[in-house]
N, CA, C, O and the ligand as a Tripos MOL2 file, in Angstrom:
@<TRIPOS>MOLECULE
protein
  257   255    65     0     0
PROTEIN
NO_CHARGES

@<TRIPOS>ATOM
      1 N         117.0980   91.5580  109.5380 N.3       1 MET1
      2 CA        116.2570   91.8040  108.3640 C.3       1 MET1
      3 C         114.9490   92.4730  108.7890 C.2       1 MET1
      4 O         114.1610   91.8910  109.5340 O.2       1 MET1
      5 N         114.7230   93.6990  108.3100 N.am      2 LYS2
      6 CA        113.5010   94.4080  108.5830 C.3       2 LYS2
      7 C         112.7160   94.5870  107.3050 C.2       2 LYS2
      8 O         113.2830   94.6150  106.2130 O.2       2 LYS2
      9 N         111.4030   94.7080  107.4470 N.am      3 CYS3
     10 CA        110.5510   94.9490  106.2820 C.3       3 CYS3
     11 C         110.8540   96.3130  105.6960 C.2       3 CYS3
     12 O         110.8880   97.3030  106.4280 O.2       3 CYS3
     13 N         111.0810   96.3890  104.3690 N.am      4 PRO4
     14 CA        111.3830   97.6760  103.7550 C.3       4 PRO4
     15 C         110.1780   98.5940  103.6510 C.2       4 PRO4
     16 O         110.3330   99.7690  103.3180 O.2       4 PRO4
     17 N         108.9930   98.0960  103.9240 N.am      5 ILE5
     18 CA        107.7960   98.8970  103.8110 C.3       5 ILE5
     19 C         107.3240   99.3970  105.1610 C.2       5 ILE5
     20 O         107.0720  100.5910  105.3240 O.2       5 ILE5
     21 N         107.2010   98.5090  106.1260 N.am      6 CYS6
     22 CA        106.7060   98.9200  107.4290 C.3       6 CYS6
     23 C         107.8160   99.0150  108.4740 C.2       6 CYS6
     24 O         107.5950   99.4840  109.5910 O.2       6 CYS6
     25 N         109.0120   98.5640  108.0960 N.am      7 TYR7
     26 CA        110.1570   98.5710  108.9710 C.3       7 TYR7
     27 C         109.9490   97.7320  110.2340 C.2       7 TYR7
     28 O         110.5960   97.9310  111.2620 O.2       7 TYR7
     29 N         109.0190   96.7870  110.1090 N.am      8 GLY8
     30 CA        108.7550   95.8970  111.2330 C.3       8 GLY8
     31 C         109.7140   94.7130  111.2360 C.2       8 GLY8
     32 O         110.5280   94.5190  110.3330 O.2       8 GLY8
     33 N         109.5670   93.9410  112.2970 N.am      9 ASN9
     34 CA        110.4430   92.7730  112.4480 C.3       9 ASN9
     35 C         109.7310   91.4670  112.1610 C.2       9 ASN9
     36 O         110.3000   90.3890  112.3290 O.2       9 ASN9
     37 N         108.4630   91.5680  111.7200 N.am     10 THR10
     38 CA        107.7010   90.3660  111.4900 C.3      10 THR10
     39 C         107.9760   89.8120  110.1130 C.2      10 THR10
     40 O         107.0680   89.5940  109.3110 O.2      10 THR10
     41 N         109.2550   89.5900  109.8580 N.am     11 VAL11
     42 CA        109.6790   89.1380  108.5430 C.3      11 VAL11
     43 C         110.2170   87.7180  108.6420 C.2      11 VAL11
     44 O         111.0900   87.4150  109.4550 O.2      11 VAL11
     45 N         109.6750   86.8670  107.7990 N.am     12 GLY12
     46 CA        110.1740   85.4960  107.7630 C.3      12 GLY12
     47 C         110.8480   85.1920  106.4450 C.2      12 GLY12
     48 O         110.4670   85.7110  105.3960 O.2      12 GLY12
     49 N         111.8540   84.3440  106.5190 N.am     13 LYS13
     50 CA        112.5290   83.9620  105.2700 C.3      13 LYS13
     51 C         111.7840   82.8010  104.6510 C.2      13 LYS13
     52 O         111.5250   81.7930  105.3080 O.2      13 LYS13
     53 N         111.4400   82.9480  103.3760 N.am     14 VAL14
     54 CA        110.6460   81.9020  102.7220 C.3      14 VAL14
     55 C         111.4300   81.2380  101.5930 C.2      14 VAL14
     56 O         110.9530   80.2770  100.9900 O.2      14 VAL14
     57 N         112.5940   81.7280  101.3110 N.am     15 GLY15
     58 CA        113.3810   81.0970  100.2460 C.3      15 GLY15
     59 C         114.7570   81.7820  100.1550 C.2      15 GLY15
     60 O         115.1380   82.6030  100.9890 O.2      15 GLY15
     61 N         115.4540   81.4010   99.1220 N.am     16 ASN16
     62 CA        116.7810   81.9830   98.9100 C.3      16 ASN16
     63 C         116.6210   83.4630   98.5400 C.2      16 ASN16
     64 O         116.1330   83.7950   97.4610 O.2      16 ASN16
     65 N         117.0420   84.3440   99.4560 N.am     17 ASN17
     66 CA        116.9080   85.7680   99.2590 C.3      17 ASN17
     67 C         115.4650   86.2180   99.1240 C.2      17 ASN17
     68 O         115.1940   87.2770   98.5590 O.2      17 ASN17
     69 N         114.5300   85.4170   99.6420 N.am     18 GLN18
     70 CA        113.1160   85.7690   99.6020 C.3      18 GLN18
     71 C         112.5660   85.8660  101.0300 C.2      18 GLN18
     72 O         112.8380   85.0230  101.8850 O.2      18 GLN18
     73 N         111.7750   86.9380  101.2540 N.am     19 PHE19
     74 CA        111.2940   87.1950  102.5810 C.3      19 PHE19
     75 C         109.8060   87.5380  102.5440 C.2      19 PHE19
     76 O         109.3030   87.9880  101.5140 O.2      19 PHE19
     77 N         109.1060   87.3330  103.6430 N.am     20 TYR20
     78 CA        107.6820   87.6060  103.7080 C.3      20 TYR20
     79 C         107.3870   88.3970  104.9570 C.2      20 TYR20
     80 O         107.8380   88.0410  106.0460 O.2      20 TYR20
     81 N         106.6170   89.4890  104.8050 N.am     21 CYS21
     82 CA        106.2410   90.3130  105.9410 C.3      21 CYS21
     83 C         104.8270   89.9690  106.3610 C.2      21 CYS21
     84 O         103.9010   90.0500  105.5540 O.2      21 CYS21
     85 N         104.6490   89.5810  107.6280 N.am     22 TRP22
     86 CA        103.3330   89.1860  108.1020 C.3      22 TRP22
     87 C         102.4700   90.4070  108.3990 C.2      22 TRP22
     88 O         101.2610   90.2710  108.5890 O.2      22 TRP22
     89 N         103.0550   91.5750  108.4430 N.am     23 GLU23
     90 CA        102.2900   92.7930  108.6680 C.3      23 GLU23
     91 C         101.7290   93.3220  107.3650 C.2      23 GLU23
     92 O         100.5700   93.7350  107.3150 O.2      23 GLU23
     93 N         102.5200   93.3190  106.3170 N.am     24 CYS24
     94 CA        102.1220   93.9000  105.0190 C.3      24 CYS24
     95 C         101.5290   92.8390  104.0910 C.2      24 CYS24
     96 O         100.9050   93.1790  103.0860 O.2      24 CYS24
     97 N         101.7200   91.5470  104.4210 N.am     25 TYR25
     98 CA        101.2920   90.4810  103.5430 C.3      25 TYR25
     99 C         101.9080   90.5990  102.1550 C.2      25 TYR25
    100 O         101.2430   90.3460  101.1500 O.2      25 TYR25
    101 N         103.1670   90.9790  102.1040 N.am     26 VAL26
    102 CA        103.8730   91.0320  100.8410 C.3      26 VAL26
    103 C         105.1370   90.1830  100.9760 C.2      26 VAL26
    104 O         105.7080   89.9980  102.0510 O.2      26 VAL26
    105 N         105.5270   89.6840   99.8120 N.am     27 GLU27
    106 CA        106.8060   88.9580   99.7480 C.3      27 GLU27
    107 C         107.7730   89.8400   98.9570 C.2      27 GLU27
    108 O         107.3830   90.5630   98.0400 O.2      27 GLU27
    109 N         109.0190   89.7560   99.3350 N.am     28 TYR28
    110 CA        110.0030   90.4980   98.5610 C.3      28 TYR28
    111 C         111.3000   89.7300   98.4920 C.2      28 TYR28
    112 O         111.6150   88.8850   99.3290 O.2      28 TYR28
    113 N         112.0310   90.0640   97.4590 N.am     29 SER29
    114 CA        113.2930   89.3660   97.2290 C.3      29 SER29
    115 C         114.3860   90.3470   96.8980 C.2      29 SER29
    116 O         114.1440   91.4050   96.3180 O.2      29 SER29
    117 N         115.5620   89.9920   97.2660 N.am     30 TYR30
    118 CA        116.7370   90.7590   96.9260 C.3      30 TYR30
    119 C         117.5300   89.9930   95.8760 C.2      30 TYR30
    120 O         117.8560   88.8190   96.0490 O.2      30 TYR30
    121 N         117.8300   90.6840   94.7880 N.am     31 SER31
    122 CA        118.7230   90.0650   93.8310 C.3      31 SER31
    123 C         119.6300   91.1170   93.2450 C.2      31 SER31
    124 O         119.1660   92.1490   92.7620 O.2      31 SER31
    125 N         120.8970   90.8640   93.2860 N.am     32 LYS32
    126 CA        121.9070   91.7960   92.7790 C.3      32 LYS32
    127 C         121.7270   93.1710   93.4110 C.2      32 LYS32
    128 O         121.9200   94.1960   92.7560 O.2      32 LYS32
    129 N         121.3620   93.1840   94.6660 N.am     33 GLY33
    130 CA        121.2780   94.4460   95.3920 C.3      33 GLY33
    131 C         120.0240   95.2350   95.1820 C.2      33 GLY33
    132 O         119.8630   96.3010   95.7760 O.2      33 GLY33
    133 N         119.1100   94.7410   94.3410 N.am     34 SER34
    134 CA        117.8870   95.4810   94.1420 C.3      34 SER34
    135 C         116.7020   94.7250   94.7770 C.2      34 SER34
    136 O         116.7160   93.5040   94.9270 O.2      34 SER34
    137 N         115.7210   95.4850   95.1260 N.am     35 LEU35
    138 CA        114.5700   94.9350   95.8660 C.3      35 LEU35
    139 C         113.3700   94.7870   94.9190 C.2      35 LEU35
    140 O         113.0260   95.7130   94.1850 O.2      35 LEU35
    141 N         112.7550   93.6290   94.9510 N.am     36 GLN36
    142 CA        111.5080   93.4160   94.1980 C.3      36 GLN36
    143 C         110.4070   93.0360   95.1670 C.2      36 GLN36
    144 O         110.5730   92.1240   95.9780 O.2      36 GLN36
    145 N         109.3030   93.7200   95.0860 N.am     37 ILE37
    146 CA        108.1930   93.4600   96.0040 C.3      37 ILE37
    147 C         107.0580   92.7170   95.2700 C.2      37 ILE37
    148 O         106.7370   93.0370   94.1250 O.2      37 ILE37
    149 N         106.4750   91.7470   95.9300 N.am     38 TYR38
    150 CA        105.3970   90.9790   95.3510 C.3      38 TYR38
    151 C         104.1930   91.0000   96.2560 C.2      38 TYR38
    152 O         104.3320   90.8630   97.4720 O.2      38 TYR38
    153 N         103.0220   91.1680   95.6980 N.am     39 GLU39
    154 CA        101.8130   90.8760   96.4380 C.3      39 GLU39
    155 C         101.5070   89.3990   96.2390 C.2      39 GLU39
    156 O         101.8290   88.8170   95.2030 O.2      39 GLU39
    157 N         100.8890   88.8120   97.2340 N.am     40 VAL40
    158 CA        100.5120   87.4110   97.1400 C.3      40 VAL40
    159 C          98.9990   87.3410   96.9360 C.2      40 VAL40
    160 O          98.2330   87.7620   97.8020 O.2      40 VAL40
    161 N          98.5690   86.8060   95.7850 N.am     41 SER41
    162 CA         97.1410   86.7470   95.5040 C.3      41 SER41
    163 C          96.4870   85.6330   96.3230 C.2      41 SER41
    164 O          97.1680   84.8320   96.9630 O.2      41 SER41
    165 N          95.1600   85.6000   96.2880 N.am     42 ASP42
    166 CA         94.4350   84.6020   97.0580 C.3      42 ASP42
    167 C          94.8140   83.2000   96.6440 C.2      42 ASP42
    168 O          94.7870   82.2860   97.4680 O.2      42 ASP42
    169 N          95.1630   83.0110   95.3970 N.am     43 ASP43
    170 CA         95.5400   81.6630   94.9320 C.3      43 ASP43
    171 C          96.9990   81.3770   95.1180 C.2      43 ASP43
    172 O          97.4900   80.3350   94.6840 O.2      43 ASP43
    173 N          97.7030   82.2840   95.7560 N.am     44 GLY44
    174 CA         99.1010   82.0120   96.0610 C.3      44 GLY44
    175 C         100.0820   82.4410   95.0150 C.2      44 GLY44
    176 O         101.2740   82.1500   95.1150 O.2      44 GLY44
    177 N          99.5810   83.1540   93.9750 N.am     45 PHE45
    178 CA        100.4960   83.6440   92.9540 C.3      45 PHE45
    179 C         101.1690   84.9240   93.4280 C.2      45 PHE45
    180 O         100.5990   85.7090   94.1860 O.2      45 PHE45
    181 N         102.4030   85.1100   92.9580 N.am     46 LEU46
    182 CA        103.1220   86.3040   93.2860 C.3      46 LEU46
    183 C         102.9270   87.3700   92.1890 C.2      46 LEU46
    184 O         103.2030   87.1230   91.0150 O.2      46 LEU46
    185 N         102.4580   88.5270   92.5850 N.am     47 ILE47
    186 CA        102.2050   89.6180   91.6240 C.3      47 ILE47
    187 C         103.2340   90.7030   91.8540 C.2      47 ILE47
    188 O         103.2170   91.3500   92.9010 O.2      47 ILE47
    189 N         104.1300   90.9190   90.9040 N.am     48 PRO48
    190 CA        105.1470   91.9560   91.0900 C.3      48 PRO48
    191 C         104.5170   93.3430   91.2950 C.2      48 PRO48
    192 O         103.6000   93.7360   90.5740 O.2      48 PRO48
    193 N         105.0140   94.0470   92.2610 N.am     49 VAL49
    194 CA        104.5640   95.4320   92.4770 C.3      49 VAL49
    195 C         105.5740   96.3570   91.8270 C.2      49 VAL49
    196 O         106.7580   96.3310   92.1630 O.2      49 VAL49
    197 N         105.1070   97.1720   90.9010 N.am     50 GLU50
    198 CA        105.9970   98.0840   90.2210 C.3      50 GLU50
    199 C         106.5420   99.0960   91.2020 C.2      50 GLU50
    200 O         105.8830   99.4620   92.1750 O.2      50 GLU50
    201 N         107.7570   99.5410   90.9330 N.am     51 ALA51
    202 CA        108.4010  100.5100   91.8140 C.3      51 ALA51
    203 C         107.5510  101.7670   91.9490 C.2      51 ALA51
    204 O         107.4390  102.3420   93.0320 O.2      51 ALA51
    205 N         106.9560  102.1830   90.8400 N.am     52 LYS52
    206 CA        106.1500  103.4140   90.8860 C.3      52 LYS52
    207 C         104.9030  103.2390   91.7400 C.2      52 LYS52
    208 O         104.3640  104.2150   92.2620 O.2      52 LYS52
    209 N         104.4360  101.9810   91.8860 N.am     53 GLU53
    210 CA        103.2970  101.7480   92.7650 C.3      53 GLU53
    211 C         103.7530  101.6130   94.2010 C.2      53 GLU53
    212 O         103.0350  102.0000   95.1230 O.2      53 GLU53
    213 N         104.9210  101.0770   94.3940 N.am     54 ALA54
    214 CA        105.4130  100.8750   95.7440 C.3      54 ALA54
    215 C         105.8730  102.1780   96.3890 C.2      54 ALA54
    216 O         105.8800  102.3050   97.6130 O.2      54 ALA54
    217 N         106.2530  103.1320   95.5660 N.am     55 LYS55
    218 CA        106.8470  104.3410   96.0990 C.3      55 LYS55
    219 C         105.9090  105.1060   97.0450 C.2      55 LYS55
    220 O         106.3520  105.5600   98.1000 O.2      55 LYS55
    221 N         104.5990  105.2620   96.6830 N.am     56 PRO56
    222 CA        103.6900  105.9570   97.6190 C.3      56 PRO56
    223 C         103.6290  105.2890   98.9580 C.2      56 PRO56
    224 O         103.4330  105.9540   99.9750 O.2      56 PRO56
    225 N         103.7970  103.9470   98.9850 N.am     57 ILE57
    226 CA        103.7780  103.2160  100.2590 C.3      57 ILE57
    227 C         104.9790  103.6490  101.0770 C.2      57 ILE57
    228 O         104.8660  103.9000  102.2770 O.2      57 ILE57
    229 N         106.1260  103.7340  100.4270 N.am     58 PHE58
    230 CA        107.3340  104.1700  101.1340 C.3      58 PHE58
    231 C         107.1700  105.5990  101.6370 C.2      58 PHE58
    232 O         107.5300  105.9190  102.7700 O.2      58 PHE58
    233 N         106.6170  106.4580  100.7680 N.am     59 LEU59
    234 CA        106.4940  107.8490  101.1180 C.3      59 LEU59
    235 C         105.4990  108.0530  102.2840 C.2      59 LEU59
    236 O         105.7750  108.7930  103.2280 O.2      59 LEU59
    237 N         104.3410  107.3780  102.1930 N.am     60 SER60
    238 CA        103.3700  107.5600  103.2390 C.3      60 SER60
    239 C         103.8870  107.0140  104.5370 C.2      60 SER60
    240 O         103.5760  107.5170  105.6170 O.2      60 SER60
    241 N         104.7040  105.9470  104.4130 N.am     61 ASN61
    242 CA        105.2810  105.3560  105.6200 C.3      61 ASN61
    243 C         106.2350  106.3160  106.2960 C.2      61 ASN61
    244 O         106.2760  106.4350  107.5210 O.2      61 ASN61
    245 N         107.0120  107.0060  105.4480 N.am     62 GLN62
    246 CA        107.9900  107.9400  106.0280 C.3      62 GLN62
    247 C         107.2900  109.1470  106.6620 C.2      62 GLN62
    248 O         107.7490  109.6940  107.6650 O.2      62 GLN62
    249 N         106.1630  109.5500  106.0500 N.am     63 LEU63
    250 CA        105.4550  110.6950  106.5440 C.3      63 LEU63
    251 C         104.8100  110.3940  107.9060 C.2      63 LEU63
    252 O         104.6620  111.2710  108.7570 O.2      63 LEU63
    253 N         104.4360  109.1340  108.0730 N.am     64 ASP64
    254 CA        103.8530  108.7840  109.3710 C.3      64 ASP64
    255 C         104.8940  108.8650  110.4450 C.2      64 ASP64
    256 O         104.5980  108.6060  111.6120 O.2      64 ASP64
    257 ZN        105.9780   94.9770  106.3890 Zn       65 ZN65
@<TRIPOS>BOND
     1     1     2 1
     2     2     3 1
     3     3     4 2
     4     3     5 am
     5     5     6 1
     6     6     7 1
     7     7     8 2
     8     7     9 am
     9     9    10 1
    10    10    11 1
    11    11    12 2
    12    11    13 am
    13    13    14 1
    14    14    15 1
    15    15    16 2
    16    15    17 am
    17    17    18 1
    18    18    19 1
    19    19    20 2
    20    19    21 am
    21    21    22 1
    22    22    23 1
    23    23    24 2
    24    23    25 am
    25    25    26 1
    26    26    27 1
    27    27    28 2
    28    27    29 am
    29    29    30 1
    30    30    31 1
    31    31    32 2
    32    31    33 am
    33    33    34 1
    34    34    35 1
    35    35    36 2
    36    35    37 am
    37    37    38 1
    38    38    39 1
    39    39    40 2
    40    39    41 am
    41    41    42 1
    42    42    43 1
    43    43    44 2
    44    43    45 am
    45    45    46 1
    46    46    47 1
    47    47    48 2
    48    47    49 am
    49    49    50 1
    50    50    51 1
    51    51    52 2
    52    51    53 am
    53    53    54 1
    54    54    55 1
    55    55    56 2
    56    55    57 am
    57    57    58 1
    58    58    59 1
    59    59    60 2
    60    59    61 am
    61    61    62 1
    62    62    63 1
    63    63    64 2
    64    63    65 am
    65    65    66 1
    66    66    67 1
    67    67    68 2
    68    67    69 am
    69    69    70 1
    70    70    71 1
    71    71    72 2
    72    71    73 am
    73    73    74 1
    74    74    75 1
    75    75    76 2
    76    75    77 am
    77    77    78 1
    78    78    79 1
    79    79    80 2
    80    79    81 am
    81    81    82 1
    82    82    83 1
    83    83    84 2
    84    83    85 am
    85    85    86 1
    86    86    87 1
    87    87    88 2
    88    87    89 am
    89    89    90 1
    90    90    91 1
    91    91    92 2
    92    91    93 am
    93    93    94 1
    94    94    95 1
    95    95    96 2
    96    95    97 am
    97    97    98 1
    98    98    99 1
    99    99   100 2
   100    99   101 am
   101   101   102 1
   102   102   103 1
   103   103   104 2
   104   103   105 am
   105   105   106 1
   106   106   107 1
   107   107   108 2
   108   107   109 am
   109   109   110 1
   110   110   111 1
   111   111   112 2
   112   111   113 am
   113   113   114 1
   114   114   115 1
   115   115   116 2
   116   115   117 am
   117   117   118 1
   118   118   119 1
   119   119   120 2
   120   119   121 am
   121   121   122 1
   122   122   123 1
   123   123   124 2
   124   123   125 am
   125   125   126 1
   126   126   127 1
   127   127   128 2
   128   127   129 am
   129   129   130 1
   130   130   131 1
   131   131   132 2
   132   131   133 am
   133   133   134 1
   134   134   135 1
   135   135   136 2
   136   135   137 am
   137   137   138 1
   138   138   139 1
   139   139   140 2
   140   139   141 am
   141   141   142 1
   142   142   143 1
   143   143   144 2
   144   143   145 am
   145   145   146 1
   146   146   147 1
   147   147   148 2
   148   147   149 am
   149   149   150 1
   150   150   151 1
   151   151   152 2
   152   151   153 am
   153   153   154 1
   154   154   155 1
   155   155   156 2
   156   155   157 am
   157   157   158 1
   158   158   159 1
   159   159   160 2
   160   159   161 am
   161   161   162 1
   162   162   163 1
   163   163   164 2
   164   163   165 am
   165   165   166 1
   166   166   167 1
   167   167   168 2
   168   167   169 am
   169   169   170 1
   170   170   171 1
   171   171   172 2
   172   171   173 am
   173   173   174 1
   174   174   175 1
   175   175   176 2
   176   175   177 am
   177   177   178 1
   178   178   179 1
   179   179   180 2
   180   179   181 am
   181   181   182 1
   182   182   183 1
   183   183   184 2
   184   183   185 am
   185   185   186 1
   186   186   187 1
   187   187   188 2
   188   187   189 am
   189   189   190 1
   190   190   191 1
   191   191   192 2
   192   191   193 am
   193   193   194 1
   194   194   195 1
   195   195   196 2
   196   195   197 am
   197   197   198 1
   198   198   199 1
   199   199   200 2
   200   199   201 am
   201   201   202 1
   202   202   203 1
   203   203   204 2
   204   203   205 am
   205   205   206 1
   206   206   207 1
   207   207   208 2
   208   207   209 am
   209   209   210 1
   210   210   211 1
   211   211   212 2
   212   211   213 am
   213   213   214 1
   214   214   215 1
   215   215   216 2
   216   215   217 am
   217   217   218 1
   218   218   219 1
   219   219   220 2
   220   219   221 am
   221   221   222 1
   222   222   223 1
   223   223   224 2
   224   223   225 am
   225   225   226 1
   226   226   227 1
   227   227   228 2
   228   227   229 am
   229   229   230 1
   230   230   231 1
   231   231   232 2
   232   231   233 am
   233   233   234 1
   234   234   235 1
   235   235   236 2
   236   235   237 am
   237   237   238 1
   238   238   239 1
   239   239   240 2
   240   239   241 am
   241   241   242 1
   242   242   243 1
   243   243   244 2
   244   243   245 am
   245   245   246 1
   246   246   247 1
   247   247   248 2
   248   247   249 am
   249   249   250 1
   250   250   251 1
   251   251   252 2
   252   251   253 am
   253   253   254 1
   254   254   255 1
   255   255   256 2
@<TRIPOS>SUBSTRUCTURE
     1 MET1         2 RESIDUE 1 A MET
     2 LYS2         6 RESIDUE 1 A LYS
     3 CYS3        10 RESIDUE 1 A CYS
     4 PRO4        14 RESIDUE 1 A PRO
     5 ILE5        18 RESIDUE 1 A ILE
     6 CYS6        22 RESIDUE 1 A CYS
     7 TYR7        26 RESIDUE 1 A TYR
     8 GLY8        30 RESIDUE 1 A GLY
     9 ASN9        34 RESIDUE 1 A ASN
    10 THR10       38 RESIDUE 1 A THR
    11 VAL11       42 RESIDUE 1 A VAL
    12 GLY12       46 RESIDUE 1 A GLY
    13 LYS13       50 RESIDUE 1 A LYS
    14 VAL14       54 RESIDUE 1 A VAL
    15 GLY15       58 RESIDUE 1 A GLY
    16 ASN16       62 RESIDUE 1 A ASN
    17 ASN17       66 RESIDUE 1 A ASN
    18 GLN18       70 RESIDUE 1 A GLN
    19 PHE19       74 RESIDUE 1 A PHE
    20 TYR20       78 RESIDUE 1 A TYR
    21 CYS21       82 RESIDUE 1 A CYS
    22 TRP22       86 RESIDUE 1 A TRP
    23 GLU23       90 RESIDUE 1 A GLU
    24 CYS24       94 RESIDUE 1 A CYS
    25 TYR25       98 RESIDUE 1 A TYR
    26 VAL26      102 RESIDUE 1 A VAL
    27 GLU27      106 RESIDUE 1 A GLU
    28 TYR28      110 RESIDUE 1 A TYR
    29 SER29      114 RESIDUE 1 A SER
    30 TYR30      118 RESIDUE 1 A TYR
    31 SER31      122 RESIDUE 1 A SER
    32 LYS32      126 RESIDUE 1 A LYS
    33 GLY33      130 RESIDUE 1 A GLY
    34 SER34      134 RESIDUE 1 A SER
    35 LEU35      138 RESIDUE 1 A LEU
    36 GLN36      142 RESIDUE 1 A GLN
    37 ILE37      146 RESIDUE 1 A ILE
    38 TYR38      150 RESIDUE 1 A TYR
    39 GLU39      154 RESIDUE 1 A GLU
    40 VAL40      158 RESIDUE 1 A VAL
    41 SER41      162 RESIDUE 1 A SER
    42 ASP42      166 RESIDUE 1 A ASP
    43 ASP43      170 RESIDUE 1 A ASP
    44 GLY44      174 RESIDUE 1 A GLY
    45 PHE45      178 RESIDUE 1 A PHE
    46 LEU46      182 RESIDUE 1 A LEU
    47 ILE47      186 RESIDUE 1 A ILE
    48 PRO48      190 RESIDUE 1 A PRO
    49 VAL49      194 RESIDUE 1 A VAL
    50 GLU50      198 RESIDUE 1 A GLU
    51 ALA51      202 RESIDUE 1 A ALA
    52 LYS52      206 RESIDUE 1 A LYS
    53 GLU53      210 RESIDUE 1 A GLU
    54 ALA54      214 RESIDUE 1 A ALA
    55 LYS55      218 RESIDUE 1 A LYS
    56 PRO56      222 RESIDUE 1 A PRO
    57 ILE57      226 RESIDUE 1 A ILE
    58 PHE58      230 RESIDUE 1 A PHE
    59 LEU59      234 RESIDUE 1 A LEU
    60 SER60      238 RESIDUE 1 A SER
    61 ASN61      242 RESIDUE 1 A ASN
    62 GLN62      246 RESIDUE 1 A GLN
    63 LEU63      250 RESIDUE 1 A LEU
    64 ASP64      254 RESIDUE 1 A ASP
    65 ZN65       257 GROUP 0 **** ****
């Protein structure tokens, strides 16, 4: 399991089909083959990251 954003290996499993990247500080889950990314707020709430917001992260990552 690698992080879909930074492609790093610092990914821990935090639940059923839920993973956390210690590099990006984001949590993500797989369900029915699709990926959902969450930011974790200071109070521990999960904030869904829209695909259109996540895309520039993917693109900038690939350009690097
Ligand atoms: Zn990451």
